C-alpha positions in Angstrom: -2.9 -7.4 -11.3 -1.9 -9.3 -8.1 -2.4 -13.1 -7.8 -1.4 -15.4 -5.0 -1.6 -19.2 -5.7 -1.4 -21.6 -2.8 1.1 -19.5 -0.8 2.6 -21.1 2.2 4.8 -19.2 4.8 6.9 -20.6 7.6 8.7 -18.8 10.4 11.9 -20.2 11.9 11.5 -23.1 9.4 8.8 -24.7 11.6 5.9 -22.4 12.4 3.3 -22.3 9.6 1.8 -18.9 9.5 0.1 -19.1 6.1 -1.2 -22.3 4.4 -2.3 -22.6 0.8 -3.6 -19.0 0.4 -5.0 -18.0 -3.0 -6.4 -14.6 -3.8 -6.7 -12.1 -6.6 -6.6 -8.3 -6.6 -7.8 -7.0 -10.0 -6.4 -3.7 -11.4 -8.3 -0.6 -10.3 -10.2 -2.3 -7.5 -10.1 -2.3 -3.7 -9.9 -5.8 -2.2 -10.3 -6.4 1.6 -8.5 -9.0 3.6 -10.2 -9.6 6.9 -9.2 -11.5 10.0 -8.4 -11.3 13.7 -5.0 -10.7 15.3 -2.6 -13.5 14.3 -4.7 -14.7 11.4 -1.9 -14.2 8.9 -2.9 -10.9 7.3 0.3 -9.0 7.9 2.4 -12.0 7.0 0.8 -12.1 3.6 1.7 -8.5 2.9 5.2 -9.1 4.0 5.4 -12.1 1.7 4.3 -10.0 -1.2 6.8 -7.3 -0.4 9.5 -9.9 0.3 10.5 -8.6 3.7 9.8 -11.9 5.6 13.5 -12.6 6.1 13.7 -9.8 8.6 11.6 -11.9 10.9 13.1 -15.3 10.0 10.1 -16.0 7.7 10.1 -17.5 4.2 7.8 -18.5 1.4 8.1 -22.3 1.1 5.3 -23.0 -1.4 3.0 -21.4 -4.0 3.6 -18.4 -6.2 3.0 -14.6 -6.2 2.5 -12.8 -9.5 2.2 -9.1 -10.3 0.9 -8.4 -13.8 1.4 -12.0 -14.6 5.2 -12.0 -13.8 6.5 -13.8 -10.6 7.8 -11.8 -7.7 9.9 -14.7 -6.4 13.5 -13.7 -6.1 12.8 -10.0 -6.5 14.3 -7.6 -3.9 12.0 -5.3 -1.9 13.4 -2.4 -3.9 12.6 -4.1 -7.2 9.1 -4.8 -6.0 8.6 -1.2 -5.2 10.0 -0.2 -8.5 7.4 -2.5 -10.2 4.7 -0.5 -8.5 3.8 -2.5 -5.4 4.1 -0.5 -2.2 3.1 -1.3 1.4 2.0 1.0 4.3 2.9 -1.1 7.3 0.9 -1.6 10.4 1.8 1.0 13.0 3.1 3.5 10.3 6.8 2.8 10.9 7.8 6.4 10.3 11.3 7.7 10.8 10.4 9.4 14.1 13.4 11.7 14.3 13.0 13.1 10.7 10.6 15.8 9.6 7.4 15.2 7.8 8.9 16.2 4.5 12.0 14.2 5.0 9.8 11.1 5.6 7.9 11.8 2.4 11.1 12.3 0.4 12.4 8.9 1.7 9.3 7.3 0.0 10.6 8.5 -3.4 14.0 6.7 -3.1 13.2 4.7 -6.3 12.0 7.7 -8.3 14.0 10.3 -10.3 14.9 13.4 -8.3 13.0 15.5 -10.7 9.7 13.9 -9.6 10.1 14.7 -5.9 8.7 18.2 -5.9 5.7 17.1 -7.9 5.1 14.2 -5.6 5.3 16.4 -2.5 2.7 18.8 -4.0 0.4 15.9 -4.8 0.6 14.5 -1.3 0.1 17.9 0.3 -3.0 18.4 -1.8 -4.4 15.1 -0.6 -3.5 15.7 3.0 -3.5 19.5 3.7 -3.1 18.9 7.5 0.5 17.5 7.1 1.5 20.3 4.7 1.2 22.7 7.7 3.5 20.4 9.6 6.0 19.6 6.9 9.0 20.9 9.0 7.9 19.3 12.2 9.5 16.1 13.6 7.3 13.2 12.6 7.5 11.5 16.0 5.6 14.4 17.6 2.6 14.2 15.3 -0.8 12.8 16.3 -1.7 9.2 15.2 -3.9 10.4 12.4 -1.3 12.8 11.1 1.3 10.0 11.2 -0.9 7.7 9.2 -1.4 10.5 6.6 2.4 10.8 6.4 2.8 7.0 6.1 0.3 6.9 3.2 1.8 9.9 1.6 5.3 8.4 1.8 4.0 5.3 0.0 2.4 7.5 -2.7 5.7 9.2 -3.3 6.8 5.9 -4.9 4.1 6.3 -7.5 2.5 2.9 -6.7 0.0 1.1 -9.0 -0.8 -1.3 -6.1 -1.0 0.1 -2.6 -1.2 -2.4 0.3 -2.6 -0.9 3.5 -2.0 -2.8 6.8 -4.6 -1.7 9.4 -4.9 1.9 8.4 -7.7 2.6 10.9 -5.8 1.2 13.9 -6.0 3.5 16.9 -7.4 6.4 15.0 -10.5 8.6 15.7 -13.5 7.9 13.4 -13.4 11.3 11.7 -9.7 10.8 10.8 -10.4 7.3 9.5 -13.2 8.6 7.4 -11.0 11.2 5.8 -8.2 8.7 5.1 -10.7 6.2 3.5 -12.3 9.0 1.4 -8.8 9.8 0.1 -8.0 6.2 -0.8 -11.4 5.8 -2.5 -10.7 8.9 -4.6 -7.3 7.7 -5.6 -8.9 4.4 -6.7 -11.7 6.1 -8.6 -9.8 9.0 -10.2 -6.3 7.6 -10.6 -7.0 3.9 -11.1 -5.0 3.0 -8.0 -5.3 -0.7 -6.9 -5.6 -1.4 -3.2 -5.2 -4.4 -1.0 -6.7 -3.4 2.3 -5.9 -5.4 5.5 -8.3 -4.5 8.3 -9.8 -5.7 11.5 -12.6 -3.2 11.1 -14.6 -5.5 8.8 -17.6 -3.2 8.2 -15.4 -0.3 7.2 -13.3 -2.5 4.9 -16.2 -4.1 3.2 -18.0 -0.8 2.7 -14.9 0.5 0.9 -14.0 -2.6 -1.1 -15.7 -4.5 -4.0 -14.5 -7.9 -2.9 -13.3 -9.5 0.3 -11.4 -12.5 1.7 -11.7 -13.8 5.3 -8.5 -15.4 6.7 -8.4 -17.6 9.8 -5.4 -19.4 11.2 -3.5 -18.8 8.0 -6.1 -20.1 5.6 -8.8 -18.3 3.5 -12.1 -19.6 4.8 -14.5 -17.4 2.9 -14.5 -14.9 0.0 -17.0 -13.1 -2.1 -18.3 -9.7 -3.2 -18.2 -7.3 -0.3 -22.0 -6.8 -0.3 -22.5 -10.5 0.0 -20.0 -10.8 2.9 -21.7 -7.9 4.7 -24.9 -9.9 4.5 -23.3 -13.2 5.5 -24.5 -14.4 8.9 -21.2 -15.8 10.0 -19.3 -12.6 9.0 -22.0 -10.5 10.8 -21.6 -12.6 13.9 -17.8 -12.9 14.2 -16.6 -9.8 12.5 -19.4 -7.2 12.7 -20.5 -8.0 16.2 -24.1 -9.0 15.4 -24.2 -12.1 17.5 -27.4 -14.0 18.1 -27.7 -16.2 21.2 -24.5 -17.7 22.7 -21.4 -16.5 21.1 -19.3 -19.4 19.6 -15.8 -19.7 18.2 -15.4 -20.0 14.5 -14.4 -23.6 14.8 -17.7 -24.4 16.4 -19.7 -23.2 13.5 -20.1 -26.4 11.5 -21.7 -24.7 8.5 -19.0 -22.1 8.2 -18.1 -22.3 4.5 -14.7 -23.6 3.5 -15.3 -24.3 -0.1 -14.5 -22.0 -3.1 -12.1 -22.8 -5.9 -9.3 -24.3 -3.9 -11.6 -27.0 -2.6 -13.3 -27.8 -6.0 
């Protein structure tokens, strides 16, 4: 469904944030993108959604394809209309609008006749926000706001949902509920998900395939089960360090091969 080929992103025409990144997200699968703060995860999502210009960023190399067709030159609205929708880090709700008004904003590309059906679907998935549909979104808890943010994205009827740090700052029980909902959407509705997370264990348990990005480059990828068992991933992303903790650059055997080096 989604393919990135040697994508390169610059900010302010000088700062390289992403270098030669290639990855694939097959239809109906959950793919995890792991990395620490500043690794380039959010930049990649913004590149796919074509919203980099808001931060003086631009794609200067490579290609992004959705269903085999290029996204280059497409407006953010056109990308949403093609079924690719992002839930940004930090939720980015309209804080002064009600829960239901936020949800309706997510359906701006859909026919008005679909709005009521979409609301009913979101409320069925997240009963907690149905009870608060007339409340101002800015007064909700963090978990409730994340439910609204995901619900708002679902109002656009996405085929590909991109989640940017959905667990950030949330209680474990809330995170579990949100991930269970995402997994059900993938399993029952065929939703495709690109999951950006710092919580590597959570992301790899939910996904079927994962990529590790470091300093703007993909340094490792593979089936999620294999990454969970990988010694470097366990040390640097799952917290199972043995002996003196080292930086990633000091691990000489850290794999940087795969297809773009072959």
